[in-house]
Every structure is written in C-alpha cells, then in structure tokens.
C-alpha positions in Angstrom: 2.6 34.1 -25.9 5.4 36.6 -26.5 6.1 36.8 -22.7 6.4 33.0 -22.5 8.9 33.0 -25.4 11.0 35.6 -23.6 10.8 33.7 -20.4 12.0 30.5 -22.0 14.8 32.4 -23.7 16.0 33.8 -20.3 15.7 30.3 -18.8 17.9 28.8 -21.6 20.5 31.6 -21.3 20.6 31.2 -17.5 21.1 27.5 -17.8 23.8 27.9 -20.4 25.5 30.6 -18.2 25.4 28.3 -15.2 26.9 25.4 -17.1 29.7 27.6 -18.6 30.6 28.8 -15.1 30.6 25.3 -13.7 32.8 23.8 -16.3 34.9 26.8 -17.6 34.8 29.3 -14.8 34.5 33.0 -15.4 35.4 33.5 -19.1 35.5 37.3 -18.6 38.1 37.2 -15.8 40.7 38.9 -18.0 38.3 41.7 -18.9 37.2 42.3 -15.2 40.6 42.0 -13.6 40.9 45.7 -12.8 37.4 45.8 -11.4 37.5 42.4 -9.8 36.0 43.3 -6.5 32.9 44.9 -8.0 32.3 42.9 -11.3 33.0 39.4 -10.2 30.3 39.1 -7.5 27.8 40.3 -10.0 29.0 37.9 -12.7 28.8 35.0 -10.3 25.1 35.6 -9.9 24.2 36.3 -13.5 22.4 32.9 -13.8 20.2 33.9 -10.9 19.5 37.2 -12.7 18.5 35.4 -15.9 16.3 33.0 -14.0 14.6 35.9 -12.2 13.9 37.7 -15.4 12.5 34.6 -17.0 10.3 34.1 -14.0 9.0 37.7 -14.3 8.1 37.3 -17.9 6.5 33.9 -17.2 4.4 35.6 -14.5 3.6 38.4 -16.9 2.0 36.0 -19.3 -0.5 35.2 -16.5 -0.8 38.5 -14.8 -4.0 39.5 -16.6 -5.8 36.7 -14.9 -4.3 37.8 -11.5 -5.3 41.4 -12.1 -8.8 40.3 -13.0 -9.1 38.1 -10.0 -7.7 40.4 -7.4 -8.8 43.7 -8.8 -5.5 45.5 -8.6 -3.2 47.4 -10.9 0.0 46.1 -12.4 2.0 48.6 -10.3 0.5 47.3 -7.0 0.9 43.8 -8.2 4.6 44.0 -9.0 5.9 46.5 -6.4 6.0 44.0 -3.5 7.6 41.4 -5.6 10.2 43.9 -7.0 11.1 45.1 -3.5 11.5 41.5 -2.3 13.7 40.6 -5.3 15.9 43.7 -4.8 16.2 42.9 -1.1 17.3 39.3 -1.7 19.7 40.4 -4.5 21.3 43.0 -2.2 21.8 40.4 0.6 23.4 38.0 -1.8 25.7 40.7 -3.2 26.7 41.8 0.3 27.7 38.3 1.4 29.3 37.6 -2.0 31.3 40.8 -1.9 32.4 40.2 1.6 33.5 36.6 0.8 35.3 37.8 -2.3 37.3 40.4 -0.3 38.3 37.9 2.3 39.3 35.4 -0.3 41.4 38.0 -2.2 43.2 39.0 1.0 44.1 35.3 1.5 45.2 34.9 -2.1 42.3 32.5 -3.0 40.7 32.7 -6.4 37.1 32.0 -7.0 36.0 29.8 -9.9 35.0 26.3 -11.0 38.1 25.6 -13.2 39.4 23.2 -10.6 36.7 20.7 -11.7 38.9 19.9 -14.7 42.0 19.2 -12.6 43.1 15.7 -11.7 41.4 14.4 -8.6 44.4 12.3 -7.4 42.3 10.1 -5.0 40.4 6.8 -5.4 36.9 5.9 -4.6 36.4 2.4 -3.1 33.0 1.8 -4.6 31.6 3.3 -7.8 29.0 2.5 -10.4 31.1 4.0 -13.2 34.8 3.4 -14.1 36.9 5.8 -12.0 40.5 6.2 -10.9 42.6 8.9 -9.3 43.7 10.2 -12.7 40.2 11.4 -13.6 39.1 15.0 -13.0 37.1 16.3 -10.0 33.9 16.6 -12.1 34.0 12.9 -12.8 34.6 12.2 -9.1 31.5 14.3 -8.5 29.5 12.2 -11.0 30.7 8.9 -9.3 29.8 10.2 -5.9 26.4 11.5 -7.1 25.5 8.1 -8.6 26.4 6.5 -5.3 24.1 8.9 -3.5 21.3 8.3 -6.0 21.8 4.5 -5.6 21.2 4.7 -1.8 18.2 7.0 -2.2 16.5 4.8 -4.8 17.1 1.6 -2.9 16.0 3.2 0.3 12.8 4.6 -1.2 11.9 1.2 -2.8 12.5 -0.8 0.4 10.9 1.6 2.8 7.8 1.9 0.6 7.3 -1.8 0.5 8.0 -2.3 4.2 6.0 0.8 5.2 2.9 -0.4 3.3 3.1 -3.9 4.9 3.6 -2.6 8.4 0.9 0.2 8.0 -1.7 -2.4 6.9 -0.5 -4.8 9.7 -1.2 -2.1 12.2 -4.9 -2.3 11.4 -5.0 -6.1 11.4 -7.6 -7.8 13.7 -4.9 -10.3 14.6 -3.6 -9.3 18.0 0.0 -10.6 17.4 0.4 -9.0 13.9 -1.1 -5.7 15.1 1.2 -5.4 18.2 4.3 -6.7 16.4 3.8 -3.9 13.8 3.3 -1.3 16.6 6.4 -2.4 18.5 8.4 -2.2 15.3 7.3 1.3 14.7 7.9 2.5 18.2 11.3 0.9 18.4 12.9 2.0 15.1 11.5 5.6 15.0 12.6 6.5 18.5 16.2 5.5 18.0 18.4 8.2 16.3 19.2 7.3 12.7 22.9 7.7 13.0 22.9 5.3 15.9 21.1 2.7 13.8 23.6 3.2 11.0 26.4 2.5 13.5 24.6 -0.6 14.8 24.2 -2.2 11.4 27.7 -1.4 10.3 29.8 -1.8 13.5 27.7 -4.5 15.3 25.5 -6.5 12.9 27.7 -6.7 9.8 31.0 -7.0 11.8 29.6 -10.3 13.2 29.6 -11.8 9.7 32.2 -14.4 8.8 35.4 -13.8 6.8 35.3 -14.7 3.0 37.1 -18.0 3.5 34.7 -19.0 6.3 31.4 -17.9 4.6 28.8 -20.5 3.6 27.0 -20.0 0.3 23.5 -18.6 0.4 21.3 -20.2 -2.3 24.4 -22.0 -3.5 25.9 -19.0 -5.4 25.9 -15.9 -3.1 28.1 -15.1 -0.1 27.4 -12.7 2.8 30.7 -11.8 4.4 32.3 -9.1 6.6 33.7 -7.6 3.3 30.3 -7.4 1.6 27.7 -9.4 -0.2 28.8 -11.2 -3.3 26.3 -12.4 -6.0 26.4 -13.6 -9.6 26.7 -11.0 -12.3 24.6 -11.1 -15.5 26.6 -11.4 -18.7 24.3 -10.5 -21.6 24.6 -11.0 -25.4 22.5 -8.7 -27.6 21.0 -7.0 -24.5 19.7 -4.1 -26.7 17.1 -6.5 -28.4 15.9 -7.6 -25.0 15.5 -4.0 -23.8 13.6 -3.1 -26.9 11.1 -5.9 -26.4 10.7 -5.0 -22.7 9.9 -1.4 -23.7 7.5 -2.7 -26.4 5.7 -4.8 -23.8 5.4 -1.8 -21.4 4.0 0.5 -24.1 1.5 -2.2 -25.1 0.4 -2.6 -21.5 -0.2 1.2 -21.3 -2.4 1.2 -24.4 -4.2 -1.9 -23.2 -4.9 -0.4 -19.8 -6.1 2.8 -21.5 -8.4 0.8 -23.7 -9.7 -1.3 -20.8 -10.6 1.8 -18.8 -12.4 3.3 -21.8 -14.3 0.0 -22.5 -15.3 -0.3 -18.8 -16.6 3.3 -18.7 -18.5 3.1 -22.0 -19.8 -0.5 -22.1 -19.3 -1.8 -18.6 -17.1 -4.6 -19.7 -14.0 -5.7 -17.8 -10.8 -6.9 -19.4 -8.3 -9.0 -17.4 -5.6 -6.4 -17.7 -3.4 -8.0 -15.1 -3.2 -11.4 -16.9 -2.7 -9.7 -20.3 0.1 -7.6 -18.9 1.8 -10.6 -17.2 1.5 -12.5 -20.5 3.1 -9.7 -22.5 5.9 -9.2 -20.0 6.8 -12.8 -20.2 6.2 -13.6 -23.9 7.7 -10.5 -25.7 11.0 -10.6 -23.8 11.0 -14.4 -24.0 10.9 -14.1 -27.8 14.2 -12.3 -27.7 15.9 -15.5 -26.5 14.2 -17.6 -29.1 14.5 -15.6 -32.3 16.5 -12.5 -31.2 19.8 -14.1 -30.5 19.8 -13.0 -26.9 21.6 -15.1 -24.4 22.2 -14.8 -20.6 25.1 -16.2 -18.7 26.1 -15.8 -15.0 29.5 -15.0 -13.6 29.8 -16.7 -10.3 32.0 -15.2 -7.5 35.1 -17.3 -6.9 37.2 -17.3 -3.7 40.6 -15.8 -4.4 43.6 -15.7 -2.0 45.4 -12.4 -1.9 48.0 -13.3 0.8 48.5 -15.9 3.5 45.6 -14.5 5.6 43.6 -12.4 3.2 40.9 -13.8 0.9 38.3 -12.1 -1.3 35.7 -13.2 -3.9 36.6 -12.4 -7.5 34.0 -11.9 -10.2 30.3 -11.4 -9.9 28.8 -8.3 -8.2 30.2 -7.1 -4.9 27.9 -5.0 -2.6 30.0 -3.2 0.0 29.0 -3.5 3.7 28.7 0.3 3.9 25.9 0.3 1.3 24.1 -2.6 3.0 24.3 -0.9 6.4 23.2 2.5 5.1 20.3 1.0 3.1 19.1 -1.1 6.0 19.1 1.8 8.4 17.5 4.3 6.1 14.8 1.8 5.0 13.9 0.5 8.4 13.8 4.0 9.9 11.8 5.7 7.2 9.4 2.8 6.9 8.1 3.5 10.3 6.9 7.0 9.3 5.5 5.7 6.0 3.6 3.0 7.9 1.9 5.7 10.0 1.1 7.6 6.8 -0.5 4.4 5.4 -2.4 3.8 8.6 -3.7 7.3 8.8 -4.8 7.2 5.1 -6.7 4.0 5.6 -8.4 5.2 8.7 -9.3 8.4 6.9 -11.7 6.5 4.8 -15.2 6.3 6.3 -16.4 3.1 7.8 -19.5 3.2 5.5 -17.3 2.8 2.4 -15.9 -0.4 3.8 -19.3 -1.7 4.8 -20.8 -0.9 1.5 -18.0 -2.7 -0.3 -18.4 -5.8 1.9 -22.1 -5.8 1.3 -21.4 -6.2 -2.4 -19.7 -9.5 -1.7 -16.1 -8.3 -2.0 -13.5 -10.1 0.0 -11.3 -8.3 2.5 -8.4 -8.1 0.1 -10.7 -6.8 -2.7 -12.1 -4.1 -0.4 -8.6 -3.0 0.5 -7.3 -3.1 -3.1 -10.3 -1.7 -5.0 -12.1 0.6 -2.6 -9.9 1.7 0.3 -6.4 2.1 -1.1 -7.4 4.2 -4.2 -9.0 6.7 -1.9 -6.5 6.4 0.9 -3.6 7.3 -1.5 -4.9 10.8 -1.7 -4.2 11.1 2.0 -1.0 9.0 2.0 1.0 10.6 -0.8 1.6 14.2 0.5 3.2 13.1 3.9 5.0 10.2 2.2 6.6 12.7 -0.2 8.2 14.4 2.9 9.6 11.0 4.0 11.1 10.4 0.6 12.8 13.8 0.8 14.0 13.1 4.4 15.5 9.8 3.3 17.3 11.4 0.4 18.8 14.1 2.6 19.5 11.6 5.5 21.7 9.6 3.1 24.4 12.3 3.7 25.0 10.5 7.0 26.8 7.9 4.9 30.0 9.8 5.6 29.9 8.5 9.2 30.7 5.0 7.9 32.9 6.0 5.0 30.4 5.2 2.2 31.6 7.2 -0.8 28.6 9.4 -1.3 28.5 13.1 -2.4 29.2 14.5 1.0 32.2 12.2 1.8 33.8 12.3 -1.7 33.1 15.8 -3.0 32.3 17.9 0.1 34.9 16.0 2.1 38.0 14.8 0.2 37.8 17.1 -2.8 37.1 20.1 -0.5 40.1 19.4 1.7 42.4 18.9 -1.3 41.4 22.0 -3.3 40.3 24.4 -0.5 37.4 25.5 -2.7 34.9 25.7 0.1 32.4 28.1 -1.4 32.3 26.4 -4.8 32.2 22.8 -3.6 29.6 23.5 -0.8 27.5 25.5 -3.3 27.5 22.6 -5.8 26.7 20.1 -3.1 23.8 22.1 -1.8 22.5 22.7 -5.3 22.7 19.0 -6.1 20.7 18.0 -3.0 18.2 20.8 -3.8 17.8 19.5 -7.4 17.3 15.9 -6.3 14.7 16.9 -3.7 12.9 19.1 -6.2 12.8 16.3 -8.7 11.4 13.9 -6.2 8.8 16.4 -5.0 7.8 17.2 -8.6 7.4 13.5 -9.4 5.3 12.8 -6.3 3.2 16.0 -6.9 2.5 14.8 -10.5 1.4 11.4 -9.2 -0.7 13.1 -6.5 -2.3 15.3 -9.1 -3.0 12.2 -11.3 -4.9 10.3 -8.6 -6.8 13.3 -7.1 -10.6 13.4 -7.3 -11.6 15.2 -10.5 -14.4 17.7 -9.7 -16.9 18.4 -12.5 
C-alpha cells in the first residue's frame, strides 16, 4: 500500500510540473542561467522523471506476485528495466542537449511562455468564442475542440454505416450483398486525401449560392458556403438536462434490476419500452411543470453587398467540416464493415441454427445471439479504425479546416517559431486522445468478454 501511495504522489507531482511548464515555462530559469546548457535539458524532462519514478513504485507494489510467478530475484527483475530506462533517458538528453545548443546559437529561447501571448490571428470556425486578441493557449483549445468535433462525428457516422454495410455483405439478397461489396471495394481503395478533395472541391462546389438555394425541409439550406439549420433557443435548459440525467440513471437501475430478475426468477421485463417511456415522460415534464421552453432561430438570407449573400442566424456548418466528415466516415466505414462481417462469420453455424430452431426470427437471431458474441471479435479491430480516423483528421489542413494541425502546428508555429514546443504539444495531444479512445474501447471490450468461472 505504501508503494502505491508513493506512486500516486509522484504522478501528481509530475502532472503539476508538466502543467506549470506548459503555462508558466521554466520558473527556475533565473537560477539556472549560468548552467543553462546542462540544467535546462534536465529540467525540461523532470515530468518524465516523476512519471517514471511513479511507475517504478507502482510496479513495486505488484512485484511480489511477479517474483513468485517467475521465480526470480528483485535484482534480476529490475536490472533489464533499469538499463532500458537509463538508455532511453540518455537518448532523450542527447537530442535535447543538441537541440538546446543549436537553439542557443541561433538566439532562440526554449519555453512555453509564448502560450500567454496574443495570437493575432482569427479562426474561421470555432465552437467557443475566439478572436485574434485571445492568447495562443485559447487558440489551441479552439483548434482542439474542432479536431474532437470531427473525430466524434466521424466515429458516430462510420460506426452506423459500417454496421449496416457489414450486415448487408452477408445478406442473401443478391443486389444488397453486391452493392455493399462494391461500396467497400470502391471507397477503401481510393486514397483518403483524394476523397477529401473530391467532396470539397467537386461535390460541394457544385452546390448553389445562398441566394439560389432551395430550402430543405422548409427551414434548412445547403449551399456552397455551408449548411444552415435552425438553432435551439432554450429557457431553463438546466432543468431539462437534470431530468434527462434522472431518466438515464433510472434506466441504468432498471436494466440492472431486470438482469438480476431474469437470472434469479427467469422473468423478463420490457426494458426497452420502460426506457423509452422514461426518456419521453421525464424530460416532457420539464416543459409542463418545470418552466422549460424551446424556440427555434431560423436562418434568414442577408445581403452583404450587391453580389454577396449569406444566411444570418441559426447554426452554420462550414463546407470544410461537411467534406471532412463525409470522407472520413465513408472511408473508415469500409474497414468497420469488414470487421463486422468477420465477427459475424466467426460465430459457428450451429449457434444460428440452434437459435432458429427455437423459433426466433432472423432479426432476433442477429440481435440476441449473433451480435453479442460477435462483438468480442469486432471490438479490437474496430478500435484501431477509430484511432486511424482520429489521426487521419489531421488531413483537414489540406482543405483549410481549422483543426489542431492547421491552427496550432501551422499558423501558430509560423508566427512564433517555437517548433519544438508546438510540435511536442501537438504530438502529446494526439497521443492523449488516442490513448483515451483506446482505454474506453478496452474497457468496453473487457465489459462484454466471456467471464470464465
């Protein structure tokens, strides 16, 4: 237990040290000025040192089990790891020292203090309020949110499309099966960057100008300048959110109770209908007795000049976001479809025949028997596709979508010249996003795995 406490202390100190360096730079620069060439490279990597020490103590808390299992001494257990750690640290120190010397010869300082400086450039699309007077770190936040938006939308759409196409590949219907096969072979064999160019420069450029656009569904407009839709204007939104959360928590408890009742007494509760009822009734009560109201702000055509028009009000989705989301979703869905097909085909034919012999319909066999087992095969390779989609979103710079690469690793880098700092932050950001997605998918994979007794 004491080793775990020490490990968590080092993790907290390392995280604090990293945040201090990101937002305040090297606070010991005055003290290390005379020994800058030697001390600064070491101080830059002190967070890594703290994390490494935390990992060692965390491993020490479990080493007794390892020693017992592998029958080795602590010295033999730790020596290869220590040699590897020293080797990696020396490599990092060498390159850091070399970069520091070259930067000093060119009169370039190292540090993250520039993040508090005024950015002096605009971002054409942002989920948060931003203008050129904001600091670089806020530009980083705006660009990061744009990247996450593309990743989330892409993952949602490619998952839905991939599941549909993957199941269609196994359809007995000749037309459906071959249409799905042609879709997969077409989209996965064309480079992703070329698909992005097609949707942005060919498909979306053929759309009408705002003044010539016809309304879709009466209130939305798809134009060459983007997609315009009504915006929600809420009153007492917090009450509505609270009741939605209450409905979700109630559904979780009901589902847990239904599973327990089924296992103990063999009784089946209509969980789906109860959940749908709660999701409709509880949020609906907020409009009746909670004072919640919802209005819509409709886009209105506005003339900027004699030949320039734009829609004012509502929500505007830029064409860059549409093109990027379409390309990423359609491309990644082909690989997910193959993962789904492989997972379904990985279930033995006897399982399907046994389910059919019980009188289950084709949809019930797929939903209740095949998919729960196939998910254990589908999830691991699908996780890789989610990670690829997130990293491929960096191609957004090719069509000027303001993501992390274009805004932070592009414009901010050219303005400040802080190549090492900005590239390091960008790499660490993508690494953190990917690790978070992998951890979430691994947790879900662990949740649905077969529990051996």
